[in-house]
C-alpha positions in Angstrom: -11.4 -52.9 183.2 -9.4 -53.0 180.6 -7.9 -56.0 178.6 -4.1 -56.6 179.5 -2.1 -56.5 175.7 -0.3 -59.6 175.1 3.3 -59.8 174.6 3.6 -59.5 170.8 0.9 -56.9 170.3 3.8 -54.5 171.2 6.0 -55.7 168.6 2.7 -55.2 165.9 2.2 -51.9 167.3 5.5 -50.9 165.9 5.4 -52.6 163.0 2.7 -51.1 161.8 3.7 -47.7 162.7 6.2 -48.2 160.9 4.7 -49.7 157.7 2.7 -46.2 158.1 5.2 -43.7 158.2 6.5 -45.5 155.2 3.6 -45.4 153.2 3.4 -42.2 154.2 7.0 -41.2 153.4 6.6 -42.8 149.6 3.2 -40.7 149.1 4.5 -37.3 149.8 8.1 -38.1 148.1 5.7 -39.2 145.1 3.8 -36.2 145.4 6.8 -34.0 145.2 8.3 -35.6 141.9 4.7 -34.7 140.7 5.1 -31.2 142.1 8.8 -31.3 140.1 8.0 -32.7 137.1 4.6 -29.7 136.6 7.0 -26.7 137.7 9.7 -28.1 134.8 6.6 -28.2 132.1 5.4 -24.9 133.2 8.4 -23.5 133.4 9.4 -25.1 129.1 5.5 -23.8 128.3 6.3 -20.1 130.3 10.2 -19.8 128.2 11.9 -19.2 130.8 15.5 -18.5 130.1 18.5 -20.3 131.9 22.5 -18.7 131.5 24.6 -21.8 130.1 28.1 -21.6 128.2 27.6 -20.7 124.6 29.4 -23.8 122.7 29.5 -21.6 119.3 30.2 -17.9 120.8 33.1 -18.5 122.8 36.5 -17.2 123.6 37.4 -19.3 126.7 34.8 -20.8 128.5 31.9 -19.3 126.7 30.9 -17.6 129.6 30.7 -14.1 128.0 28.5 -15.4 124.6 26.1 -17.2 127.2 25.2 -14.7 129.5 24.3 -12.3 126.0 21.9 -14.9 124.6 20.5 -14.8 128.2 20.1 -10.9 128.5 19.7 -10.5 124.4 22.8 -7.9 123.7 25.9 -8.4 121.6 28.3 -10.6 123.3 31.1 -7.9 122.8 29.8 -5.7 125.2 29.8 -8.8 127.7 33.4 -8.6 127.3 33.8 -5.1 127.2 32.3 -4.7 130.9 33.7 -7.9 132.3 37.2 -7.0 131.6 36.1 -3.5 132.8 35.1 -5.2 135.8 38.2 -7.1 135.8 40.4 -3.5 136.2 38.6 -2.0 138.0 37.3 -4.2 140.7 40.5 -5.2 141.4 40.1 -8.9 139.6 36.5 -9.5 140.5 35.6 -9.8 136.8 38.3 -12.9 136.6 36.8 -14.3 139.3 33.2 -14.3 138.3 34.5 -15.6 135.0 36.5 -18.3 136.5 33.3 -19.3 138.8 31.0 -19.3 135.9 33.3 -21.1 133.7 33.1 -23.6 136.9 30.0 -23.9 137.6 27.5 -23.0 134.8 26.6 -25.9 132.5 26.9 -25.5 128.5 24.2 -25.2 126.8 22.9 -28.5 124.8 
Protein backbone atom coordinates (compact mmCIF):
# COMPACT_ATOMS: atom_id res chain seq x y z
CA UNK A 1 0.00 0.00 0.00
CA UNK A 2 1.47 3.39 -0.97
CA UNK A 3 2.45 5.78 1.76
CA UNK A 4 0.13 8.69 2.39
CA UNK A 5 1.61 12.09 1.70
CA UNK A 6 2.23 14.30 4.67
CA UNK A 7 0.37 17.66 4.39
CA UNK A 8 3.68 19.57 4.10
CA UNK A 9 4.79 17.48 1.09
CA UNK A 10 2.59 19.34 -1.41
CA UNK A 11 4.13 22.66 -0.45
CA UNK A 12 7.62 21.23 -0.65
CA UNK A 13 6.85 19.71 -4.04
CA UNK A 14 5.53 23.05 -5.31
CA UNK A 15 8.60 24.88 -3.96
CA UNK A 16 10.95 22.36 -5.62
CA UNK A 17 9.08 22.69 -8.91
CA UNK A 18 9.28 26.49 -8.73
CA UNK A 19 13.03 26.33 -8.03
CA UNK A 20 13.54 23.92 -10.93
CA UNK A 21 11.61 26.20 -13.28
CA UNK A 22 13.58 29.21 -12.06
CA UNK A 23 16.88 27.41 -12.66
CA UNK A 24 15.75 26.32 -16.12
CA UNK A 25 14.76 29.88 -17.00
CA UNK A 26 18.09 31.24 -15.74
CA UNK A 27 20.02 28.62 -17.78
CA UNK A 28 17.99 29.39 -20.90
CA UNK A 29 18.58 33.12 -20.45
CA UNK A 30 22.34 32.55 -20.11
CA UNK A 31 22.40 30.42 -23.27
CA UNK A 32 20.46 33.01 -25.25
CA UNK A 33 22.86 35.72 -24.06
CA UNK A 34 25.85 33.58 -25.07
CA UNK A 35 24.32 32.93 -28.50
CA UNK A 36 23.68 36.64 -29.00
CA UNK A 37 27.26 37.48 -28.06
CA UNK A 38 28.60 34.83 -30.45
CA UNK A 39 26.39 36.14 -33.25
CA UNK A 40 27.55 39.71 -32.61
CA UNK A 41 31.20 38.63 -32.66
CA UNK A 42 30.66 36.67 -35.87
CA UNK A 43 29.02 39.65 -37.53
CA UNK A 44 31.96 41.85 -36.52
CA UNK A 45 34.44 39.36 -37.96
CA UNK A 46 32.41 38.93 -41.16
CA UNK A 47 32.31 42.69 -41.73
CA UNK A 48 28.53 42.94 -41.83
CA UNK A 49 27.50 46.40 -42.93
CA UNK A 50 24.70 48.20 -41.15
CA UNK A 51 22.57 51.15 -42.23
CA UNK A 52 23.46 54.24 -40.21
CA UNK A 53 22.79 57.90 -40.88
CA UNK A 54 25.95 59.75 -41.87
CA UNK A 55 27.37 62.48 -39.63
CA UNK A 56 29.63 63.92 -42.33
CA UNK A 57 27.84 63.46 -45.67
CA UNK A 58 24.51 65.07 -44.89
CA UNK A 59 22.18 67.77 -46.10
CA UNK A 60 19.30 67.19 -43.69
CA UNK A 61 19.39 64.03 -41.62
CA UNK A 62 22.22 62.07 -43.23
CA UNK A 63 19.92 59.35 -44.57
CA UNK A 64 21.11 59.60 -48.18
CA UNK A 65 24.76 59.76 -47.12
CA UNK A 66 24.30 56.66 -44.97
CA UNK A 67 22.51 54.78 -47.75
CA UNK A 68 25.25 55.75 -50.21
CA UNK A 69 27.91 54.45 -47.83
CA UNK A 70 25.98 51.21 -47.34
CA UNK A 71 25.65 50.56 -51.09
CA UNK A 72 29.05 51.97 -52.03
CA UNK A 73 27.75 54.66 -54.39
CA UNK A 74 27.84 58.44 -54.50
CA UNK A 75 25.43 60.27 -52.18
CA UNK A 76 24.38 62.61 -55.02
CA UNK A 77 23.01 59.61 -56.93
CA UNK A 78 20.98 58.51 -53.91
CA UNK A 79 19.61 62.05 -53.52
CA UNK A 80 18.61 62.17 -57.20
CA UNK A 81 16.86 58.81 -56.88
CA UNK A 82 15.07 59.99 -53.75
CA UNK A 83 13.82 63.17 -55.48
CA UNK A 84 12.64 61.07 -58.45
CA UNK A 85 10.83 58.68 -56.08
CA UNK A 86 9.21 61.66 -54.37
CA UNK A 87 8.02 63.27 -57.61
CA UNK A 88 7.00 60.11 -59.45
CA UNK A 89 5.76 58.16 -56.46
CA UNK A 90 3.35 60.76 -55.06
CA UNK A 91 5.57 61.63 -52.11
CA UNK A 92 6.72 58.11 -51.29
CA UNK A 93 10.39 59.13 -51.29
CA UNK A 94 9.79 61.93 -48.80
CA UNK A 95 7.86 59.61 -46.49
CA UNK A 96 10.63 56.98 -46.68
CA UNK A 97 13.23 59.65 -45.90
CA UNK A 98 11.30 60.85 -42.85
CA UNK A 99 10.80 57.30 -41.58
CA UNK A 100 14.51 56.54 -41.98
CA UNK A 101 15.44 59.84 -40.32
CA UNK A 102 13.41 58.83 -37.27
CA UNK A 103 14.24 55.11 -37.11
CA UNK A 104 17.83 54.77 -38.37
CA UNK A 105 20.51 55.56 -35.77
CA UNK A 106 23.44 57.88 -36.48
CA UNK A 107 26.86 56.36 -37.03
CA UNK A 108 29.24 56.38 -34.08
